[in-house]
Residue frames as qw, qx, qy, qz and C-alpha x, y, z in Angstrom:
[[0.708, 0.475, -0.325, 0.408, 122.70, 11.69, -7.66],
 [0.702, -0.583, -0.194, 0.360, 125.02, 11.54, -4.67],
 [0.189, 0.939, -0.122, 0.259, 127.07, 14.64, -4.00],
 [0.740, 0.021, -0.319, 0.592, 130.74, 14.83, -3.07],
 [0.220, -0.108, -0.226, 0.943, 130.51, 18.57, -2.32],
 [0.084, -0.751, -0.582, -0.301, 127.53, 20.75, -1.47],
 [0.235, -0.105, -0.280, 0.925, 127.61, 24.41, -0.49],
 [0.076, -0.771, -0.615, -0.148, 124.73, 26.63, 0.55],
 [0.064, -0.972, -0.104, -0.201, 124.94, 30.44, 0.51],
 [0.793, -0.233, -0.074, 0.559, 128.71, 30.23, 1.09],
 [0.094, 0.972, -0.020, 0.215, 130.31, 33.59, 1.90],
 [0.753, -0.236, -0.108, 0.605, 133.92, 34.55, 2.50],
 [0.083, 0.963, 0.001, 0.256, 134.91, 38.11, 3.42],
 [0.714, 0.106, -0.322, 0.613, 138.58, 38.78, 4.15],
 [0.410, -0.598, -0.346, 0.596, 139.80, 41.16, 6.85],
 [0.185, -0.188, 0.217, 0.940, 140.48, 43.86, 4.27],
 [0.447, 0.438, 0.277, -0.729, 136.82, 43.83, 3.31],
 [0.320, 0.293, -0.699, -0.569, 137.19, 41.90, 0.05],
 [0.782, 0.080, 0.419, -0.453, 134.16, 39.66, -0.50],
 [0.029, -0.377, 0.851, 0.365, 135.78, 36.70, -2.24],
 [0.120, -0.264, -0.927, -0.239, 132.62, 34.54, -2.22],
 [0.319, 0.028, 0.177, -0.931, 129.11, 35.93, -2.18],
 [0.718, 0.135, 0.409, -0.547, 126.32, 33.43, -1.44],
 [0.338, 0.415, -0.759, -0.371, 127.75, 30.59, -3.54],
 [0.838, -0.002, 0.431, -0.334, 125.71, 27.43, -4.10],
 [0.402, 0.523, -0.702, -0.269, 127.71, 24.65, -5.77],
 [0.896, -0.117, 0.363, -0.226, 126.95, 20.92, -6.05],
 [0.223, 0.575, -0.757, -0.217, 129.67, 18.51, -7.16],
 [0.943, -0.023, -0.031, -0.330, 128.42, 15.00, -8.03],
 [0.642, -0.448, 0.614, 0.105, 130.43, 11.93, -7.12],
 [0.706, 0.081, 0.634, 0.305, 132.49, 10.25, -9.81],
 [0.468, 0.806, 0.297, 0.207, 132.40, 13.24, -12.16],
 [0.490, -0.012, 0.015, 0.872, 134.71, 16.06, -13.23],
 [0.019, -0.923, -0.382, 0.051, 133.44, 19.48, -12.20],
 [0.540, 0.223, 0.052, 0.810, 135.23, 22.58, -13.43],
 [0.144, -0.854, -0.278, 0.415, 135.36, 26.08, -11.95],
 [0.490, 0.426, 0.248, 0.719, 136.00, 28.85, -14.45],
 [0.166, -0.946, -0.252, 0.115, 136.56, 32.50, -13.66],
 [0.393, 0.781, -0.220, 0.432, 138.97, 35.41, -14.13],
 [0.490, 0.110, -0.558, 0.661, 141.79, 36.05, -11.69],
 [0.070, -0.063, 0.437, -0.894, 140.37, 37.04, -8.33],
 [0.536, -0.250, -0.465, -0.658, 136.94, 35.54, -9.03],
 [0.631, -0.413, 0.394, -0.525, 137.02, 33.39, -5.89],
 [0.875, 0.171, -0.426, -0.154, 137.97, 29.97, -7.30],
 [0.502, 0.273, -0.689, 0.447, 140.98, 29.34, -5.08],
 [0.307, -0.281, 0.469, -0.779, 139.13, 30.67, -2.03],
 [0.856, -0.049, -0.067, -0.511, 136.36, 28.16, -2.71],
 [0.798, 0.225, -0.549, 0.105, 138.89, 25.35, -3.07],
 [0.221, 0.340, -0.659, 0.634, 140.63, 26.26, 0.17],
 [0.558, -0.231, 0.321, -0.729, 137.35, 26.27, 2.10],
 [0.925, 0.051, -0.186, -0.328, 136.31, 22.89, 0.73],
 [0.722, 0.282, -0.555, 0.302, 139.79, 21.53, 1.50],
 [0.657, -0.694, -0.278, 0.096, 139.36, 22.72, 5.13],
 [0.607, 0.077, -0.113, 0.783, 142.29, 25.13, 4.80],
 [0.012, -0.170, 0.023, -0.985, 140.18, 28.26, 5.22],
 [0.081, 0.450, 0.778, -0.431, 137.10, 29.03, 7.31],
 [0.054, 0.579, 0.537, 0.611, 134.03, 30.53, 5.60],
 [0.089, -0.169, 0.259, -0.947, 132.51, 33.73, 6.92],
 [0.593, 0.124, 0.459, -0.650, 128.98, 32.32, 6.69],
 [0.746, 0.299, -0.377, -0.460, 126.94, 29.70, 4.88],
 [0.833, -0.244, 0.482, -0.121, 127.39, 25.95, 4.83],
 [0.491, 0.573, -0.618, -0.222, 129.75, 23.57, 3.07],
 [0.847, -0.215, 0.450, -0.182, 129.77, 19.78, 3.15],
 [0.349, 0.522, -0.743, -0.232, 132.18, 17.22, 1.71],
 [0.453, -0.038, -0.888, -0.071, 130.79, 13.69, 1.52],
 [0.544, -0.631, -0.498, -0.241, 128.18, 14.89, 4.00],
 [0.616, -0.398, -0.344, 0.587, 130.73, 16.17, 6.54],
 [0.033, -0.989, -0.142, 0.001, 130.68, 19.79, 7.68],
 [0.626, 0.528, -0.219, 0.530, 133.92, 21.60, 6.71],
 [0.142, -0.699, 0.349, -0.608, 134.00, 23.40, 10.06],
 [0.721, -0.444, 0.334, -0.413, 132.80, 20.79, 12.54],
 [0.938, -0.045, 0.343, 0.015, 134.13, 17.63, 10.87],
 [0.313, 0.833, -0.419, -0.181, 137.31, 18.76, 9.11],
 [0.314, -0.466, 0.826, 0.038, 139.33, 15.71, 10.19],
 [0.703, 0.266, 0.649, -0.118, 136.82, 13.36, 8.55],
 [0.578, 0.798, 0.047, -0.162, 137.19, 15.30, 5.30],
 [0.014, 0.822, -0.543, -0.170, 140.98, 15.55, 5.19],
 [0.509, -0.243, 0.821, 0.090, 141.46, 11.80, 5.02],
 [0.618, 0.457, 0.639, 0.016, 139.30, 11.64, 1.87],
 [0.404, 0.910, 0.064, -0.061, 140.74, 14.50, -0.19],
 [0.678, -0.211, 0.253, 0.657, 144.00, 15.35, -1.97],
 [0.192, 0.937, 0.090, -0.279, 145.12, 18.62, -3.54],
 [0.654, 0.201, 0.227, 0.693, 147.33, 19.59, -6.48],
 [0.107, -0.799, -0.216, 0.552, 147.90, 23.27, -5.63],
 [0.485, 0.871, 0.063, 0.044, 148.26, 25.99, -8.23],
 [0.392, 0.770, -0.444, 0.236, 151.86, 26.01, -9.45],
 [0.809, -0.506, 0.293, -0.061, 152.76, 23.24, -6.98],
 [0.430, 0.657, -0.619, 0.014, 156.19, 21.66, -7.27],
 [0.955, -0.217, -0.187, 0.076, 157.53, 18.23, -6.31],
 [0.517, -0.735, 0.352, 0.262, 160.84, 17.96, -4.45],
 [0.586, 0.736, -0.297, -0.162, 163.42, 18.31, -7.21],
 [0.098, 0.633, -0.762, 0.099, 166.33, 16.42, -5.64],
 [0.576, -0.092, 0.778, -0.234, 164.47, 13.15, -5.07],
 [0.025, 0.012, -0.862, -0.506, 163.21, 10.55, -7.54],
 [0.569, -0.187, -0.316, -0.736, 159.57, 10.02, -8.62],
 [0.690, -0.209, -0.693, 0.019, 159.58, 6.77, -6.67],
 [0.323, -0.097, -0.556, 0.760, 160.81, 8.56, -3.54],
 [0.231, -0.107, 0.018, -0.967, 158.21, 11.31, -3.95],
 [0.682, -0.215, -0.410, -0.566, 155.26, 8.95, -4.26],
 [0.646, -0.139, -0.700, 0.271, 156.58, 6.59, -1.60],
 [0.156, -0.019, -0.465, 0.871, 156.88, 9.45, 0.89],
 [0.431, -0.153, -0.130, -0.880, 153.36, 10.59, 0.01],
 [0.740, -0.215, -0.576, -0.273, 151.96, 7.14, 0.72],
 [0.522, -0.106, -0.658, 0.532, 153.85, 6.84, 4.01],
 [0.078, -0.093, 0.254, -0.960, 152.53, 10.22, 5.14],
 [0.628, -0.170, -0.268, -0.710, 149.03, 8.88, 4.47],
 [0.648, -0.364, 0.515, -0.427, 149.70, 5.98, 6.82],
 [0.930, 0.249, -0.225, -0.148, 150.47, 3.10, 4.47],
 [0.820, -0.425, 0.309, 0.227, 153.05, 0.50, 5.53],
 [0.168, -0.620, 0.566, 0.516, 156.48, 0.47, 3.85],
 [0.342, 0.060, 0.875, 0.338, 155.60, -2.47, 1.60],
 [0.303, 0.711, 0.633, -0.043, 152.18, -1.09, 0.65],
 [0.040, 0.878, -0.049, -0.474, 153.58, 2.40, 0.05],
 [0.186, -0.438, 0.693, 0.542, 156.20, 1.04, -2.35],
 [0.332, 0.309, 0.865, 0.214, 153.66, -1.15, -4.13],
 [0.225, 0.840, 0.442, -0.220, 151.25, 1.76, -4.56],
 [0.056, -0.787, 0.273, 0.550, 154.00, 4.12, -5.73],
 [0.240, -0.222, 0.802, 0.500, 155.23, 1.69, -8.40],
 [0.312, 0.511, 0.798, 0.070, 151.70, 0.95, -9.58],
 [0.168, 0.896, 0.256, -0.323, 150.87, 4.63, -10.02],
 [0.148, -0.635, 0.494, 0.576, 154.17, 5.34, -11.77],
 [0.305, 0.100, 0.862, 0.392, 153.20, 2.68, -14.31],
 [0.241, 0.727, 0.636, -0.091, 149.73, 4.18, -14.78],
 [0.068, 0.935, 0.035, -0.347, 151.18, 7.63, -15.39],
 [0.788, 0.546, -0.020, 0.284, 153.86, 6.39, -17.80],
 [0.086, -0.893, 0.380, -0.227, 156.61, 7.37, -15.37],
 [0.939, -0.305, 0.150, 0.050, 157.96, 3.94, -14.51],
 [0.810, 0.377, -0.043, 0.448, 160.97, 4.24, -16.82],
 [0.226, 0.637, -0.249, 0.693, 162.12, 7.41, -15.02],
 [0.692, -0.645, -0.293, -0.140, 161.23, 6.24, -11.51],
 [0.774, -0.427, -0.075, 0.462, 164.84, 6.40, -10.30],
 [0.433, 0.437, 0.082, 0.784, 165.89, 9.64, -12.01],
 [0.167, -0.359, -0.375, 0.838, 166.14, 12.89, -10.06],
 [0.247, 0.774, 0.572, -0.111, 162.99, 14.96, -10.63],
 [0.062, -0.785, 0.135, 0.601, 165.10, 18.02, -11.46],
 [0.178, -0.272, 0.734, 0.596, 166.10, 16.27, -14.70],
 [0.283, 0.447, 0.844, 0.091, 162.52, 15.59, -15.81],
 [0.042, 0.367, 0.411, 0.834, 160.30, 17.68, -18.08],
 [0.290, -0.095, 0.264, -0.915, 157.58, 20.03, -16.87],
 [0.738, -0.081, -0.355, -0.568, 154.89, 17.61, -18.00],
 [0.679, -0.026, -0.710, 0.185, 156.50, 14.75, -16.09],
 [0.123, 0.073, -0.572, 0.808, 156.72, 16.88, -12.95],
 [0.527, -0.107, 0.033, -0.842, 153.01, 17.70, -13.19],
 [0.790, -0.059, -0.551, -0.264, 152.26, 14.00, -13.52],
 [0.448, 0.041, -0.730, 0.515, 154.25, 13.38, -10.35],
 [0.228, -0.083, 0.363, -0.900, 152.04, 15.89, -8.51],
 [0.738, -0.050, -0.263, -0.620, 149.02, 14.06, -9.87],
 [0.690, 0.047, -0.715, 0.103, 150.60, 10.83, -8.66],
 [0.096, 0.133, -0.642, 0.749, 150.90, 12.29, -5.16],
 [0.570, -0.063, 0.155, -0.804, 147.13, 12.70, -5.07],
 [0.814, 0.074, -0.465, -0.341, 146.58, 9.17, -6.41],
 [0.491, 0.176, -0.781, 0.343, 148.92, 7.46, -3.98],
 [0.224, -0.165, 0.520, -0.808, 146.84, 8.86, -1.13],
 [0.096, -0.321, -0.932, -0.139, 143.82, 6.87, -2.37],
 [0.175, 0.293, 0.333, -0.879, 141.68, 9.98, -1.81],
 [0.354, 0.541, 0.763, 0.008, 138.11, 9.97, -3.11],
 [0.222, 0.942, 0.249, -0.028, 138.04, 13.68, -4.02],
 [0.644, -0.049, 0.160, 0.747, 140.89, 15.35, -5.91],
 [0.083, 0.940, 0.137, -0.302, 141.33, 19.12, -6.15],
 [0.664, 0.146, 0.318, 0.661, 143.32, 20.12, -9.24],
 [0.004, -0.909, -0.144, 0.392, 144.05, 23.84, -9.20],
 [0.385, 0.842, -0.301, -0.230, 145.38, 24.89, -12.65],
 [0.841, -0.281, 0.437, 0.153, 147.14, 21.51, -13.10],
 [0.762, 0.349, 0.335, 0.430, 148.36, 22.16, -16.67],
 [0.044, 0.990, -0.021, -0.133, 149.51, 25.75, -16.30],
 [0.118, -0.801, 0.525, 0.263, 152.71, 26.41, -18.24],
 [0.661, -0.069, 0.723, 0.190, 152.73, 23.07, -20.06],
 [0.123, 0.287, -0.608, -0.730, 153.22, 22.67, -23.80],
 [0.710, 0.101, -0.143, -0.682, 150.21, 21.40, -25.84],
 [0.671, 0.141, -0.723, -0.086, 151.48, 17.81, -26.02],
 [0.206, 0.056, -0.792, 0.572, 152.06, 17.60, -22.26],
 [0.437, 0.011, 0.271, -0.858, 148.66, 19.17, -21.60],
 [0.767, 0.089, -0.369, -0.517, 146.88, 16.56, -23.72],
 [0.542, 0.122, -0.808, 0.195, 148.79, 13.77, -22.00],
 [0.029, -0.018, 0.667, -0.744, 147.73, 15.07, -18.60],
 [0.611, 0.021, -0.052, -0.790, 144.13, 15.31, -19.82],
 [0.732, 0.056, -0.644, -0.216, 144.19, 11.59, -20.53],
 [0.329, 0.050, -0.788, 0.519, 145.49, 10.95, -17.02],
 [0.291, 0.004, 0.384, -0.877, 142.70, 13.05, -15.52],
 [0.725, 0.052, -0.287, -0.623, 140.04, 11.23, -17.56],
 [0.619, 0.073, -0.778, 0.081, 141.50, 7.93, -16.39],
 [0.010, 0.057, -0.677, 0.734, 141.06, 9.10, -12.80],
 [0.592, 0.036, 0.065, -0.803, 137.37, 9.57, -13.52],
 [0.755, 0.105, -0.578, -0.291, 137.21, 6.00, -14.92],
 [0.400, 0.087, -0.805, 0.429, 138.68, 4.85, -11.60],
 [0.400, -0.666, -0.627, -0.053, 135.69, 6.40, -9.83],
 [0.372, -0.263, -0.279, 0.845, 137.47, 9.48, -8.48],
 [0.075, 0.916, 0.393, -0.009, 135.64, 12.78, -8.08],
 [0.547, 0.030, 0.089, 0.832, 137.59, 15.71, -9.48],
 [0.024, 0.943, 0.254, -0.214, 137.22, 19.44, -8.90],
 [0.639, 0.150, 0.255, 0.710, 139.24, 21.28, -11.53],
 [0.067, 0.903, 0.097, -0.413, 140.05, 24.95, -11.90],
 [0.613, 0.091, 0.447, 0.645, 141.51, 26.19, -15.17],
 [0.144, 0.668, -0.037, -0.729, 141.88, 29.24, -17.41],
 [0.002, 0.199, -0.785, -0.587, 141.95, 27.08, -20.53],
 [0.666, 0.199, 0.120, -0.709, 138.53, 26.92, -22.18],
 [0.681, 0.290, -0.609, -0.284, 139.49, 23.95, -24.36],
 [0.180, 0.179, -0.893, 0.372, 140.52, 22.10, -21.21],
 [0.417, 0.103, 0.536, -0.726, 137.16, 22.72, -19.59],
 [0.722, 0.304, -0.192, -0.591, 135.31, 21.64, -22.74],
 [0.563, 0.318, -0.759, -0.082, 137.38, 18.45, -23.02],
 [0.266, 0.105, -0.863, 0.416, 137.19, 17.35, -19.40],
 [0.248, -0.019, 0.512, -0.822, 134.22, 18.78, -17.53],
 [0.080, -0.431, -0.889, -0.129, 130.93, 17.00, -16.96],
 [0.166, -0.879, -0.446, 0.006, 129.66, 20.12, -15.20],
 [0.411, 0.324, -0.066, 0.849, 130.83, 23.72, -15.20],
 [0.232, -0.858, -0.374, 0.264, 130.49, 26.65, -12.85],
 [0.407, 0.512, 0.034, 0.756, 131.50, 30.09, -14.08],
 [0.437, -0.711, -0.371, 0.407, 132.33, 32.42, -11.19],
 [0.331, 0.538, 0.056, 0.774, 132.77, 36.17, -11.41],
 [0.116, -0.509, 0.267, -0.810, 133.35, 38.56, -8.51],
 [0.158, -0.142, 0.813, -0.542, 132.53, 35.86, -6.01],
 [0.667, 0.229, 0.354, -0.615, 129.21, 34.85, -7.56],
 [0.437, 0.119, 0.846, 0.280, 128.13, 31.94, -9.72],
 [0.324, 0.464, -0.116, -0.817, 126.99, 33.49, -13.00],
 [0.753, 0.272, -0.386, -0.458, 126.37, 30.24, -14.94],
 [0.402, -0.315, 0.849, -0.137, 126.29, 26.51, -14.30],
 [0.864, 0.308, 0.223, -0.331, 125.54, 23.30, -16.16],
 [0.806, 0.087, 0.444, 0.380, 126.99, 21.25, -18.99],
 [0.290, -0.274, 0.348, 0.848, 129.09, 22.93, -21.65],
 [0.035, 0.339, 0.680, 0.649, 126.39, 22.84, -24.33],
 [0.218, -0.756, -0.614, 0.063, 123.71, 23.95, -21.87],
 [0.304, -0.664, -0.096, 0.676, 125.71, 27.00, -20.82],
 [0.211, -0.099, 0.489, 0.841, 126.54, 27.96, -24.40],
 [0.060, -0.480, -0.723, -0.493, 122.92, 27.71, -25.53],
 [0.269, -0.732, -0.569, 0.260, 121.53, 29.52, -22.47],
 [0.286, -0.489, -0.013, 0.824, 123.51, 32.73, -23.04],
 [0.461, 0.774, 0.407, -0.148, 122.01, 33.36, -26.48],
 [0.186, -0.597, 0.428, 0.653, 125.12, 34.31, -28.41],
 [0.703, 0.616, 0.019, -0.355, 124.80, 34.54, -32.18],
 [0.844, 0.085, 0.375, 0.375, 126.57, 32.48, -34.82],
 [0.022, -0.779, 0.282, 0.559, 129.31, 34.46, -36.58],
 [0.795, 0.430, 0.379, 0.200, 129.60, 34.07, -40.37],
 [0.223, -0.652, 0.348, 0.636, 132.71, 35.37, -42.13],
 [0.709, 0.598, 0.361, 0.096, 132.39, 36.07, -45.86],
 [0.331, -0.489, 0.374, 0.715, 135.34, 37.08, -48.02],
 [0.514, 0.635, 0.546, 0.188, 134.18, 38.77, -51.23],
 [0.278, -0.240, 0.208, 0.906, 135.44, 41.45, -53.65],
 [0.106, 0.555, 0.689, 0.453, 132.09, 41.90, -55.39],
 [0.014, -0.162, 0.100, -0.982, 130.82, 45.52, -55.25],
 [0.552, -0.336, -0.337, -0.684, 127.26, 44.27, -54.78],
 [0.505, -0.132, -0.815, 0.251, 127.87, 42.17, -51.70],
 [0.003, 0.079, 0.499, -0.863, 126.83, 44.89, -49.25],
 [0.537, -0.005, -0.170, -0.826, 123.47, 45.20, -50.99],
 [0.681, -0.061, -0.701, -0.201, 123.02, 41.44, -50.77],
 [0.459, -0.169, -0.715, 0.500, 123.76, 41.62, -47.03],
 [0.138, -0.380, 0.033, -0.914, 121.55, 44.65, -46.39],
 [0.705, -0.451, -0.302, -0.457, 119.03, 42.56, -44.47],
 [0.833, -0.274, -0.374, 0.303, 121.64, 41.46, -41.94],
 [0.322, -0.925, 0.196, 0.040, 123.69, 43.16, -39.26],
 [0.900, 0.174, 0.002, 0.400, 127.29, 43.02, -40.48],
 [0.300, -0.832, 0.240, 0.400, 130.72, 44.59, -40.14],
 [0.769, 0.613, 0.032, 0.181, 132.95, 45.33, -43.14],
 [0.409, -0.760, 0.395, 0.315, 136.74, 45.25, -42.88],
 [0.103, -0.422, 0.737, 0.519, 138.63, 45.24, -46.18],
 [0.515, 0.092, -0.633, -0.570, 137.19, 42.42, -48.25],
 [0.257, -0.147, -0.927, 0.230, 135.85, 40.55, -45.21],
 [0.482, -0.404, -0.136, -0.765, 132.26, 40.75, -43.97],
 [0.107, -0.020, -0.890, 0.442, 131.29, 39.57, -40.49],
 [0.527, -0.302, -0.332, -0.722, 127.60, 38.71, -40.18],
 [0.177, -0.082, 0.829, -0.524, 125.77, 37.62, -37.02],
 [0.533, -0.162, -0.586, -0.589, 122.81, 35.27, -37.47],
 [0.447, -0.251, 0.556, -0.655, 120.21, 34.06, -34.99],
 [0.824, 0.115, 0.429, -0.351, 118.49, 31.17, -36.75],
 [0.617, -0.064, 0.710, 0.333, 119.18, 28.35, -39.17],
 [0.533, 0.732, 0.418, 0.077, 117.27, 29.93, -42.05],
 [0.082, 0.967, -0.202, -0.130, 119.54, 32.99, -42.08],
 [0.459, -0.528, 0.668, 0.254, 122.57, 30.71, -41.86],
 [0.657, 0.282, 0.669, 0.200, 121.30, 28.59, -44.78],
 [0.405, 0.888, 0.218, -0.006, 120.59, 31.69, -46.88],
 [0.106, -0.889, 0.397, 0.201, 124.11, 33.04, -46.30],
 [0.563, -0.247, 0.741, 0.270, 125.71, 29.73, -47.24],
 [0.598, 0.562, 0.557, 0.128, 123.58, 29.63, -50.38],
 [0.197, 0.973, -0.028, -0.121, 124.58, 33.23, -51.23],
 [0.303, -0.709, 0.582, 0.258, 128.27, 32.38, -50.83],
 [0.621, 0.027, 0.748, 0.233, 128.06, 29.20, -52.91],
 [0.525, 0.729, 0.436, 0.048, 126.14, 30.88, -55.74],
 [0.199, 0.974, -0.104, 0.015, 128.60, 33.77, -55.95],
 [0.806, 0.303, -0.304, 0.408, 131.84, 31.93, -55.23],
 [0.199, -0.811, 0.317, -0.451, 132.49, 33.75, -51.96],
 [0.480, 0.132, -0.779, 0.381, 134.69, 32.22, -49.26],
 [0.577, -0.586, -0.063, -0.565, 132.65, 31.56, -46.13],
 [0.368, 0.112, -0.809, 0.444, 133.59, 30.49, -42.60],
 [0.595, -0.591, -0.295, -0.458, 131.06, 29.71, -39.87],
 [0.258, 0.232, -0.708, 0.615, 131.98, 30.11, -36.21],
 [0.568, -0.584, -0.537, -0.217, 129.50, 28.79, -33.67],
 [0.335, -0.798, 0.259, -0.429, 129.54, 30.37, -30.19],
 [0.662, 0.160, -0.662, 0.313, 132.20, 28.75, -28.03],
 [0.629, -0.604, -0.414, 0.260, 132.68, 28.41, -24.30],
 [0.456, -0.126, -0.057, 0.879, 135.30, 31.16, -24.55],
 [0.080, -0.430, -0.334, -0.835, 132.73, 33.51, -26.13],
 [0.562, -0.647, -0.470, -0.212, 130.30, 32.74, -23.31],
 [0.655, -0.395, -0.309, 0.565, 132.98, 33.24, -20.67],
 [0.289, 0.079, 0.056, 0.953, 134.02, 36.63, -22.04],
 [0.269, -0.536, -0.395, -0.696, 130.41, 37.81, -22.25],
 [0.645, -0.612, -0.455, -0.047, 129.57, 36.71, -18.71],
 [0.632, -0.453, -0.205, 0.594, 132.63, 38.26, -17.09],
 [0.084, -0.800, -0.099, 0.586, 132.35, 41.60, -18.85],
 [0.157, -0.310, 0.563, 0.750, 133.04, 41.48, -22.57],
 [0.087, 0.267, 0.816, 0.506, 131.18, 41.53, -25.89],
 [0.148, 0.528, 0.524, -0.652, 128.71, 44.15, -24.68],
 [0.327, 0.524, -0.191, -0.763, 128.41, 45.83, -28.07],
 [0.220, 0.203, -0.844, -0.445, 128.69, 42.80, -30.32],
 [0.264, -0.255, -0.928, -0.058, 126.15, 40.73, -28.41],
 [0.182, 0.111, 0.399, -0.892, 123.85, 43.41, -27.02]]
């Protein structure tokens, strides 16, 4: 598989001694959506800035479409576009003006810039508001305009740094569809987010970064299964004998709720059977990406020890 981005033992140490990246190896395949997850200060934005040729690494190697980020930065810049974290379009212009200016900056002629701007506004469902001042538009529409700025550039690799931050659920889902459509167009996307559902919905490949190191990588299901978290079973029962029935399991008891952790399908089947036979209310919660994330970055030590 061809790679859009490849890093080898990438290190970044700031002047104050903070080691933002510590021997990071990341491969981003072409035409896919790759997601970086990590707590604040994990090194995600530092990684993005290095790959976007905005920041020099301390050591290691980084290549974008085969070009070295240090020696061949100009070759890279013409093929990438960035939606920065909490970026904002110009509020006193129209969406058409914003995208037109973006295309002109990229070197397109006046006619081609206008054609591209109008085409992208249609794709992003912004055509009807193309001549309204951006200050009058919703937060979701403004984020789409930023996405449009990356599209109008015709870049092959798009960096989306927290693109849905602060949006309501409906606007987030709408932007997800736009991002998936970019993938269908053959674009390569590097996404950072704090939303686990967003990563699960969009990412073909995930990297979880903590304290400058990659602590997990792979597909969503691969990462979840590799960590070895247990299935949580919630049983609501008022029967005085329920604790005796659960004596063979590790469980927690809070009020009339019992939380049981199981490791295999047989235990899960037996608990479901117990609940059905006795009329207990049962809820099954499989390990999620959020559970994995919390465990890997420093949580769940007691529950999942």
